[in-house]
C-alpha positions as CSV (number, residue, x, y, z in Angstrom):
1,M,168.3,-28.2,87.9
2,E,167.3,-31.8,87.3
3,H,164.8,-32.6,84.5
4,W,162.6,-35.6,84.4
5,R,161.3,-37.6,81.4
6,K,159.3,-35.6,78.9
7,T,155.5,-36.2,78.9
8,F,152.7,-34.8,76.9
9,L,150.6,-34.0,80.0
10,R,150.3,-30.3,79.3
11,E,149.4,-30.9,75.6
12,W,146.7,-33.3,76.6
13,R,145.3,-31.0,79.3
14,K,145.1,-28.1,76.9
15,H,143.7,-30.3,74.1
16,R,140.8,-31.2,76.5
17,G,140.3,-27.5,77.5
18,R,141.1,-28.2,81.2
19,S,142.9,-25.8,83.5
20,L,145.6,-26.6,86.2
21,E,143.1,-25.5,88.8
22,D,140.5,-28.0,87.5
23,V,142.8,-31.0,87.1
24,A,145.4,-30.8,89.9
25,P,143.0,-31.3,92.8
26,R,141.7,-34.5,91.2
27,M,145.2,-35.8,91.1
28,G,145.8,-34.9,94.8
29,I,148.5,-32.4,94.0
30,S,148.7,-28.6,93.9
31,N,148.5,-26.5,90.7
32,A,152.2,-25.6,91.2
33,Q,153.2,-29.3,91.4
34,L,151.2,-30.2,88.3
35,S,152.9,-27.3,86.4
36,R,156.3,-28.5,87.5
37,I,155.5,-32.1,86.4
38,E,154.3,-30.8,83.0
39,R,157.5,-28.9,82.6
40,G,159.7,-31.9,83.6
41,L,160.9,-30.2,86.7
42,Q,159.3,-32.7,89.1
43,P,158.8,-36.4,88.8
44,Y,155.3,-37.8,88.3
45,S,153.7,-40.8,90.0
46,Q,151.8,-43.6,88.5
47,R,148.7,-42.3,90.3
48,V,149.1,-38.9,88.6
49,L,149.4,-40.5,85.2
50,E,146.3,-42.8,85.8
51,V,144.1,-39.9,86.9
52,A,145.3,-37.7,84.0
53,A,144.5,-40.5,81.5
54,E,141.0,-40.8,83.0
55,V,140.4,-37.1,83.0
56,Y,141.8,-36.5,79.5
57,G,140.1,-39.6,78.0
58,T,143.3,-41.3,76.9
59,T,145.8,-43.9,78.0
60,V,148.8,-43.7,80.3
61,P,151.1,-44.7,77.4
62,D,149.6,-42.0,75.2
63,L,150.4,-39.4,77.9
64,L,154.0,-40.4,77.7
65,V,154.6,-40.9,74.0
66,R,151.9,-39.1,71.9
67,R,150.7,-35.6,71.3
68,P,147.0,-35.3,71.1
69,G,145.7,-35.8,67.5
70,D,149.0,-37.5,66.4
71,E,147.6,-40.6,64.8
72,S,150.9,-41.7,63.5
73,A,152.0,-42.5,67.1
74,A,148.7,-44.0,68.3
75,I,148.9,-46.9,70.6
76,F,147.5,-50.2,69.3
77,H,145.9,-52.4,71.9
78,L,145.7,-56.2,71.9
79,S,142.0,-55.9,71.0
80,G,143.0,-54.2,67.8
81,D,141.3,-51.0,68.8
82,R,143.1,-47.7,68.6
83,R,142.5,-44.9,71.1
84,A,142.7,-41.3,69.8
């Protein structure tokens, strides 16, 4: 079975207290598809990442490289602001 690049989508979803049933329709995918994406069993699209970032109140890069609450890996933006 092929595995795709690790993300922190599941961690961010749970951190925000959201369910698969709540989030997947907003992404235009099924609950099962989102679960597979979160487990690295199915590739994600840019659209899925963008909607997830909006729903979870974070950035696309954070979804890919940072666990929620991990300030040591926070992304610094050109403006000098840091998003948590």
